[in-house]
N, C-alpha and C positions, 0 to 999 in steps of 0.2 A: 396536500403537502403544505397548506398555508401555515402550519405551526413550525415549519423548518426555519432555521436561522436564515435571514434574508440573503446573506452572502453565500451560504452553502447552497441555497435554493437556486440562486442565479448561476452558480458554478455548475450544478447538476443539469440545468437547462441548456447549457452549451453543448452537451452531448459528448464532450471530450473532458474526462474527469481525471483528477489526481487524488483519489480518496483511498482511505484505509480504515481499519478498525483499531481502536485503542480500548484497553481494559485496565481498570484500577481495582485492586483488592485491598481492603482495609481490614486488618485483623482486629480482634477484640482487644489485643494488647497495644494497639495504636500503630503498629507497623504498616506502612503503605507500600505496595508493590505495583508497578506499572508495566504493561506489556502492549506490544503492537505487532500487527502482521505486516507492517511496512518493512522495507529492507534497510532502514536506518532509524536511529533513535529519535524520539520526539519529546517535547516537553510543554506542558500547560497546566494551569491550576496548581502550580507548585509541585507537580509530579513528573518524574522522569520515566518515560515509557521505553522499555528495552526492546530491541528488535531481534535479539538472539534467544528468546525464551521458547519459541516453538508453540506458544499458546495460540489456540484458535477456537472459534465458536462453531457449533453445528446445531441444526434443528431449531432455529430461532422461531418461536411462536408467540405472537402478540395478538391480544384480543381486546375487544371493547367490553364495557360493563365491568362486573366484578369477577370475571373469570381470571384464574391465576395464569399470568404469563410464565412461560418456562422456556428454558434453553439448556444447553450443555456446553461446557468448556473442556477442551482437551489440550494436553501439553506434555512436554517432557520434563521429568524431574531434573533439576539443575542445582548444583551446589551453590550457585550465585543467587538463585531466586526461590524456587519452591523445592525444598529439600524433603526427602522421605522422612527423616527424623522429626521434622516439624509437623508433617501430616500425622505421623504416629502419635505425637504428643498432643494432638488436637488443636494446634494453634490456628488452623484454618476453619475449624468448625464455626459455623454461623458468621463467617466473615462477610462484610458488605462488598457487593460487586457493582461496578458501574461500567457501562459500555457506551462508546461514542462512535459515530462515523465522522471522520475528520478529513479535511483537505490538507494533505501533508505539505503542500506548498504555502499554506496560510492556516495555521492551526486555530486561528480565531474563528474560522468558518467550520463549525462543528455542531453536531446535534446528538444529545444523549438518546440512545435507543433502548437501553435497558437499565434498570436499577433493582437490585434485590439482594439476596444473600445465598451463601453456599449451603446446599442441603447434603445429600449423600455424596461422599467422596470415595472413589475407588482407585486402587493402585495396582499396576500389573506391568512387569517386565520393563521397569525404568520409565514408565509413563503414568499418567493419571487421567481420570475422567471425573468431572465435578458436576453434579446436578445443581442448577441455579433456580432459585425460587423468587418469584416476583413479590412486590410489596404487598399485594392483597393476600399472600399466603397467611399473614397474621390473622386474617378474618376467619381462618379455619380453626383457630385456637379457642376453646371454650373459656369464657371469663365470667366472673361473678363472685359474689360473696358467699362464703360457707359459714353457716351458723353452727359453731362447735365450742366446746369448753376450752380447748387450748387456743393460744394466740395464733392468728393467721398471718402475722407479719413476719418478715425476715429481719433478724437482728441487724440494726443499723440502717434499714431502708427508710423511705420517705414517711411511712406510717409509724414505724417504731421510733425513729428520730434519735436513737441512742448513739452517742459519739464513740465509735470503736477505737478512736485514738486516745481515749481517757486513760490516764495513768493507772496501772494495775489491771487493766483489762486486755492487755496485749504484752507479749514477751518476744524480744529479739534474741535468737539463739544461733549457735553454729552446730551443724550436724556432727554428732559424736559417733553414734553407731546407727546403721540403717539396715533393715532386712527386707528384701524383696520390694524395695521402694515404698513400703507400706507401714512397717513398724520402726519407730524411732526411739532410741534409748538415750537417756541423759543421766549423768551422774547425780545431778540434783537440780531442782528448780526452787531455790530458797524462798520462803515466805508465801508460796502459792499452794493452796490446799489441794488435796487429791480430788480429781474429778472436775476441777475448775475449767478445763478446756474441752470437756466432753460435749459433743454437739456443736463445737466451734469449727474454726477453719485454720488450715495451715497454708501459708503462701510462701513459695520458694522465691528468694530475692536475687539469687545469682546461680551460676552453673548452667548445665544443659537443661535443667527443668525450670529456669527462671520464668516467673510469671504464672506457673501452674499452681492450681489451688486444690487442696484435698480436704474433704470433710472428715472431722475427727469422730471416730466411733468409740474410742476408749481412752481414758486418762487415768492411769493407775500407778501405784508404787509396788514394784516387785523386786524382792531381794536387794533392797536399798537403791534401786534405780527407778527413775521416772520413765514410764512407758507411754508413748503416744502412738495409738494405732489408728490408721485411716480406714474408711469403709472400702475404698478401692485403691490399688497401687497407683502411684503417679505414673504418667505415661512418658517419662523421660528419666535418664539416669540421674541418681543422686549419690553423692560421695561425701565422706567426712570432710568437713571444712566448708561446705556450702552453707550459706546463711539462709535463715528462714524466719518467718513471723508466725507466732501462735496467737489466736484470738479467742477470748473467753466464749464459752458456749451457752446456749439458752435452750431449756427443755420445753418451752412454751407454756409453762404453768404460771398462774397468776402469782403464786407465792414467790416463785423465782424472780419474776419481774419486779415485785415489790421489795424483796429483801436483797437480792444480788445486784440488781441494776438500778433500784430506786426510780423506776420508770413506769409506775402503775397508771399514771394519767394517759399513757399511750398504749396501754394493753388492749389488744384487738380481739380478745376471746370473749366468750359468754359463759363464765364459770357457773352461773345459776340456771343454765338451760336444763329443762327436765330431761331425765334419762329415758332410755327406751322403755323400761318397765313402767314408768309413769305414764307415758304417752299411749300405751296400749291397755291401761287399766280400765276396767269397767266401772260405770258410775255406781256410787254407794247409795243405798236406800236409807241408811241410818247415820247418826252422828251429826257433825256440823255441816249443814247444807246451806250456809249463808252465802256461799259464793266467794268467800275470802280465800286468801292464799292457803294452801295446805301445808306450808312450811312454818 
């Protein structure tokens, strides 16, 4: 226990303790929620920990080495903290989780016991169970470079470096017509060619779906209307009048990178890589055998 906070260690060694557990959830949209199993609210690190959430932890397992620590959190759905509609919308997917043991008489005496993220989240009868994954869970994710003709970057990321805020490459609109949270119809998008937003993103800026992002499957003109269709329906209600942001799409081709985005220097594909037919071709016995390029 030498790694414990010295004050907390001294407190635990007295044999008469005033400790509790505190949890902090940080969603990907920046919202931070705090919970504690103490009978009163606590506050530290700029987070208020609510005592009426019913959140608790079970089956805490911590290991040495590179094994993945895991635990589960259980709690009651509450209109003030964790709401069913937020879970349904995916707002807690991948949220960061931190857990401490705290001396509630002096919150400076505390020790972080767990840090990770939310994995599988289950809801039932007004309650929820969340699988929590440790930091080493990321080591289970295959990483590496793929050599392929299309670009391997995501538009606007650190390798692409294209500024998505560039004028002409995004559009702020108000929802006019929406079908099944998936198909959006606009009377017009003046000056923007058909297909400009295909493979792009739609981000909801307000309403029940605020912060949710949909990937654009189709951008077409039908019967004088501009139709934007997503690959999957948004996971919260969208109504006319809600504001959204449309971002131009990239189909990962070198020509698109050069002509549409003028970003060829950051193209991450290999357009001249030999195709499968070439790689399995048998050696020739006649013709140019100098070893030079066959192109």
